[in-house]
C-alpha positions as CSV (number, residue, x, y, z in Angstrom):
1,M,0.0,0.0,0.0
2,K,2.8,2.4,0.9
3,Y,4.6,1.6,-2.5
4,I,1.3,2.4,-4.4
5,F,0.9,5.6,-2.5
6,F,4.6,6.6,-3.3
7,V,4.2,5.8,-7.0
8,F,1.0,8.1,-7.0
9,I,2.8,11.0,-5.4
10,L,5.7,10.5,-7.7
11,M,3.4,10.6,-10.7
12,I,1.8,13.8,-9.5
13,F,5.3,15.4,-8.9
14,V,6.4,14.5,-12.4
15,S,3.3,15.8,-14.0
16,C,3.4,19.1,-12.1
17,K,7.1,19.5,-13.0
18,K,6.3,18.9,-16.7
19,E,3.4,21.5,-16.5
20,T,5.6,24.0,-14.9
21,Q,8.4,23.5,-17.5
22,L,5.8,23.9,-20.3
23,E,4.5,27.2,-18.9
24,N,8.1,28.3,-18.5
25,D,8.8,27.6,-22.1
26,I,5.7,29.4,-23.2
27,A,6.4,32.4,-21.0
28,S,9.9,32.6,-22.5
29,I,8.4,33.5,-25.9
30,N,7.7,36.9,-24.2
31,I,5.3,38.5,-26.7
32,D,5.0,42.2,-26.0
33,I,2.0,44.3,-27.2
34,N,1.1,47.9,-27.0
35,T,-2.6,48.1,-27.1
36,E,-3.9,51.1,-29.2
37,R,-6.8,52.8,-27.5
38,F,-8.7,54.1,-30.4
39,D,-11.6,54.9,-28.2
40,E,-9.4,57.4,-26.1
41,L,-8.1,58.9,-29.3
42,V,-11.5,59.6,-30.6
43,A,-12.8,60.9,-27.3
44,K,-10.0,63.4,-27.3
45,A,-9.9,64.3,-31.0
46,D,-10.9,67.6,-32.6
47,L,-12.0,68.1,-36.2
48,K,-8.4,68.7,-37.2
49,D,-7.3,65.3,-35.7
50,F,-9.5,63.0,-37.8
51,S,-7.6,63.2,-40.9
52,K,-4.5,61.7,-39.0
53,L,-6.7,59.1,-37.3
54,R,-8.0,58.1,-40.8
55,H,-4.5,57.6,-42.0
56,V,-3.5,55.5,-38.9
57,Y,-6.7,53.6,-38.7
58,P,-8.4,53.5,-42.2
59,F,-10.2,50.2,-41.3
60,M,-12.1,52.0,-38.5
61,F,-13.7,54.5,-40.9
62,S,-16.4,54.3,-43.4
63,E,-15.9,56.1,-46.7
64,N,-19.3,57.6,-46.3
65,D,-18.6,59.3,-43.0
66,T,-17.0,62.8,-43.0
67,D,-14.8,64.1,-40.3
68,S,-17.5,66.5,-39.2
69,T,-19.9,63.6,-38.8
70,W,-17.4,61.8,-36.5
71,V,-17.2,65.0,-34.4
72,E,-21.0,65.2,-34.1
73,T,-21.2,61.5,-33.2
74,K,-18.5,61.5,-30.7
75,N,-20.2,64.4,-29.0
76,D,-23.7,63.0,-28.8
77,T,-25.0,62.2,-25.3
78,L,-24.9,58.5,-25.6
79,Q,-21.4,58.4,-27.0
80,L,-20.2,60.7,-24.2
81,Q,-21.6,58.4,-21.7
82,L,-19.9,55.4,-23.3
83,F,-16.5,57.1,-23.2
84,S,-17.1,58.0,-19.6
85,E,-18.1,54.5,-18.5
86,V,-15.2,52.8,-20.5
87,N,-12.8,55.2,-19.0
88,K,-14.0,54.2,-15.4
89,V,-13.6,50.5,-16.0
90,F,-10.6,50.6,-18.2
91,S,-8.6,53.5,-16.9
92,N,-5.7,51.0,-16.6
93,F,-5.7,48.3,-19.3
94,S,-2.4,46.7,-18.1
95,E,-4.0,43.7,-16.4
96,T,-6.0,42.8,-19.5
97,E,-2.9,43.4,-21.7
98,L,-0.9,40.9,-19.7
99,D,-3.7,38.4,-20.1
100,I,-3.6,39.0,-24.0
101,E,0.2,38.7,-24.0
102,S,-0.1,35.4,-22.2
103,L,-2.7,34.2,-24.7
104,F,-0.4,35.1,-27.6
105,N,2.5,33.4,-26.1
106,H,0.5,30.2,-25.9
107,I,-0.8,30.5,-29.4
108,K,2.7,31.1,-30.7
109,Y,3.9,28.1,-28.9
110,Y,1.4,25.8,-30.4
111,F,1.2,27.6,-33.8
112,P,4.6,29.0,-34.7
113,E,3.3,30.6,-37.8
114,F,1.3,33.0,-35.7
115,N,2.1,36.6,-36.1
116,T,1.3,39.1,-33.2
117,P,-1.5,41.5,-34.4
118,R,-2.2,45.0,-33.5
119,V,-4.6,45.1,-30.6
120,I,-7.0,48.0,-30.8
121,T,-9.8,49.1,-28.5
122,T,-13.0,50.9,-29.5
123,T,-16.6,51.6,-28.5
124,S,-19.5,50.1,-30.5
125,Y,-22.8,51.4,-29.1
126,V,-22.9,48.1,-27.1
127,D,-22.9,45.9,-30.2
128,Y,-22.5,42.8,-28.1
129,R,-22.9,40.4,-31.2
130,N,-19.6,41.7,-32.4
131,R,-17.6,42.4,-29.2
132,I,-14.3,41.2,-30.7
133,V,-13.2,41.1,-34.4
134,V,-10.0,39.1,-35.3
135,T,-8.2,39.3,-38.6
136,D,-4.7,38.2,-39.7
137,T,-3.1,41.6,-38.6
138,I,-5.7,43.3,-36.3
139,D,-7.7,42.5,-33.2
140,V,-10.5,45.0,-32.4
141,I,-12.1,44.8,-28.9
142,A,-15.3,46.8,-28.2
143,L,-14.7,47.8,-24.5
144,D,-18.3,49.1,-24.0
145,T,-19.4,45.5,-24.1
146,Y,-17.2,44.6,-21.1
147,L,-18.3,47.0,-18.4
148,G,-19.7,44.4,-15.9
149,S,-22.7,42.2,-16.3
150,D,-24.9,44.4,-14.1
151,H,-24.0,47.6,-15.8
152,E,-27.0,49.9,-16.5
153,F,-26.2,49.9,-20.2
154,Y,-27.1,46.2,-20.4
155,I,-30.4,46.4,-18.5
156,N,-32.5,45.4,-21.6
157,I,-30.2,42.5,-22.5
158,P,-31.3,39.1,-21.3
159,K,-29.2,38.1,-18.1
160,Y,-28.1,34.9,-19.7
161,I,-26.3,36.9,-22.5
162,R,-24.9,39.8,-20.4
163,K,-23.4,37.6,-17.7
164,G,-20.2,37.4,-19.7
165,F,-19.9,41.2,-20.2
166,D,-17.1,41.4,-17.7
167,K,-13.4,42.6,-18.5
168,E,-12.1,39.2,-17.3
169,Q,-13.9,37.6,-20.3
170,I,-12.0,39.7,-22.9
171,V,-9.1,37.2,-23.3
172,V,-11.5,34.3,-23.2
173,D,-13.6,35.6,-26.0
174,L,-10.4,36.4,-28.0
175,A,-9.3,32.9,-27.5
176,G,-12.6,31.7,-28.8
177,E,-12.2,33.8,-32.0
178,Y,-8.8,32.4,-32.6
179,A,-10.0,28.9,-32.1
180,K,-12.3,29.3,-35.0
181,R,-9.5,30.4,-37.1
182,Y,-7.4,27.3,-36.5
183,M,-10.4,24.8,-36.7
184,Y,-11.6,22.9,-39.5
185,Q,-14.7,20.8,-39.6
186,K,-16.9,19.7,-42.4
187,K,-20.4,20.9,-42.7
188,K,-22.2,20.2,-39.3
189,E,-25.0,17.8,-40.0
190,N,-26.2,16.6,-36.6
191,L,-26.1,17.3,-32.8
192,L,-22.9,15.4,-32.3
193,D,-21.1,17.6,-35.0
194,E,-22.2,20.7,-33.1
195,M,-21.2,19.3,-29.8
196,I,-17.6,18.3,-31.0
197,Y,-17.2,21.7,-32.8
198,F,-17.7,23.6,-29.7
199,G,-15.8,21.1,-27.7
200,K,-12.8,21.8,-29.8
201,Q,-13.1,25.5,-29.1
202,L,-13.4,24.9,-25.5
203,Y,-10.4,22.6,-25.4
204,F,-8.4,25.2,-27.4
205,K,-9.2,27.6,-24.5
206,D,-8.1,24.9,-22.0
207,V,-4.7,25.1,-23.7
208,V,-4.2,28.7,-24.6
209,V,-5.8,30.4,-21.5
210,P,-5.0,28.0,-18.7
211,F,-5.0,30.9,-16.2
212,K,-8.7,31.2,-16.6
213,T,-11.1,28.9,-14.8
214,D,-13.4,26.2,-16.4
215,A,-16.4,28.4,-15.7
216,Q,-14.8,31.3,-17.4
217,R,-13.8,29.4,-20.4
218,I,-17.3,28.1,-21.1
219,G,-19.1,31.3,-19.8
220,Y,-20.9,29.7,-17.0
221,T,-21.3,30.8,-13.4
222,Q,-19.7,28.5,-10.9
223,D,-23.1,27.2,-9.9
224,E,-23.9,26.4,-13.5
225,L,-20.7,24.5,-13.9
226,D,-21.2,22.6,-10.8
227,W,-24.7,21.6,-12.0
228,A,-23.2,20.5,-15.3
229,K,-20.7,18.3,-13.6
230,A,-23.1,16.8,-11.1
231,N,-25.6,15.9,-13.9
232,E,-23.1,15.0,-16.7
233,S,-24.2,11.3,-16.5
234,Y,-27.9,12.2,-16.7
235,V,-27.3,14.6,-19.6
236,W,-25.3,11.9,-21.6
237,R,-27.8,9.2,-20.8
238,Y,-30.6,11.6,-22.1
239,F,-28.8,12.1,-25.5
240,V,-28.0,8.5,-26.0
241,E,-31.4,7.0,-24.9
242,R,-33.4,9.4,-27.0
243,E,-30.9,8.9,-30.0
244,L,-30.2,12.7,-30.3
245,L,-26.5,12.4,-31.1
246,F,-26.9,11.7,-34.7
247,N,-30.3,13.5,-35.0
248,T,-30.4,16.4,-37.7
249,D,-33.3,18.2,-36.2
250,A,-32.4,22.0,-36.2
251,K,-34.4,22.5,-33.1
252,L,-31.8,20.6,-31.0
253,L,-29.4,23.7,-31.5
254,G,-31.9,25.9,-29.6
255,R,-32.2,23.2,-26.9
256,F,-28.7,22.3,-26.3
257,I,-26.1,24.3,-28.3
258,N,-27.1,28.0,-28.7
259,P,-26.9,30.6,-25.8
260,A,-30.1,30.1,-23.8
261,P,-31.2,30.8,-20.1
262,F,-31.5,26.9,-19.7
263,S,-31.3,23.7,-21.7
264,K,-34.6,22.2,-22.8
265,F,-35.1,18.6,-21.8
266,Y,-38.9,19.3,-21.6
267,L,-38.8,18.3,-18.0
268,E,-39.9,21.3,-15.9
269,E,-37.9,20.5,-12.8
270,I,-34.6,19.7,-14.9
271,D,-35.0,22.7,-17.3
272,A,-35.5,25.2,-14.5
273,A,-32.3,24.1,-12.7
274,S,-30.1,23.5,-15.9
275,P,-27.8,26.0,-17.6
276,G,-28.0,26.5,-21.4
277,R,-25.6,25.0,-23.9
278,L,-25.1,21.6,-22.3
279,G,-24.4,20.1,-25.7
280,Q,-21.3,22.4,-25.7
281,Y,-20.3,21.2,-22.3
282,I,-20.7,17.4,-23.1
283,G,-18.8,18.0,-26.4
284,W,-16.0,19.6,-24.4
285,Q,-15.6,16.6,-22.1
286,I,-15.6,14.3,-25.2
287,V,-12.7,16.2,-26.6
288,R,-10.9,16.3,-23.3
289,A,-11.3,12.4,-23.2
290,Y,-10.0,12.1,-26.8
291,M,-6.9,14.1,-26.0
292,K,-6.2,12.1,-22.9
293,Q,-6.6,8.9,-24.7
294,N,-4.6,9.9,-27.9
295,D,-1.2,11.2,-28.6
296,V,-2.4,14.0,-30.8
297,T,-1.2,17.6,-31.1
298,L,-3.7,20.5,-30.5
299,K,-3.2,21.5,-34.1
300,D,-4.2,18.1,-35.4
301,M,-7.1,17.6,-33.0
302,L,-8.7,20.9,-34.4
303,I,-8.9,19.4,-37.9
304,T,-9.8,15.9,-36.9
305,S,-13.3,14.7,-37.9
306,T,-16.2,14.4,-35.4
307,E,-16.2,10.5,-36.0
308,D,-12.6,10.1,-35.2
309,I,-12.9,12.1,-32.1
310,F,-16.0,10.4,-30.9
311,N,-14.9,6.9,-31.7
312,N,-11.4,7.3,-30.1
313,S,-12.5,9.1,-27.1
314,K,-13.6,6.3,-24.8
315,F,-15.7,9.0,-23.2
316,K,-17.4,8.0,-19.9
317,P,-19.4,10.8,-18.1
318,R,-18.9,11.7,-14.5
319,K,-21.2,9.7,-12.2
């Protein structure tokens, strides 16, 4: 018994040492960014400044907007409120910038071809459907969509949507956008395809933002994550017994994949307690199981088919 205990402790020690060495190797990449606060530049700009801003940030301007239109817009009541509230929450961007640098270090480690983009902040009249835009060379972050989930600007937005409108989620959302760029999956045809697609995204976040919690990576509260873990076996059994995994009914997306206040089992006591997107959560656990069972790189996993991941995952839900 003592021997088994010793071996167990030794395995933990070796595993922790490897993880520490990995993180040290990643940190040594040492990407440095200088966030460009376009929102602050606009807030302080006069009419004469906009020609220079257009030259430096042509992608932030529409050809149809004149400089005088920009001055009028930046001085309207709502925009002034946006600038003021963003300045309160993001008067110091250094903490978020460190998170983004760590994200970029991790991406560079696993994808050596990655080139560090310009990181630019802006305001967007709370366009929460486009909070972050990622291109090959530029990342644009709308700070007015990260002022805190209970901020007065979000009062008319459903709670299940705005609960992620906190500055701690910026780097998580940024990681999610990069996951989409590195993934490949043929056309999604059934529920399992959708589950694995989002499972890949969430596993990507596991790897590139390990300094965030599971709850933050999936966008759950801790209570919601605890419910998902405690009921993982029930959810999996529900999917299997009702033959939903290979079902092509588009309504399943609204029930188990898309953002929603709860998942829809059509069982009142279960629905009321459950978080939304449980299909994403189960897909995440399947991908985690696959990566544990197979010697596969992150890059290769992201382009592996649903069938291969599912068949080789040996997934067993928590009980």
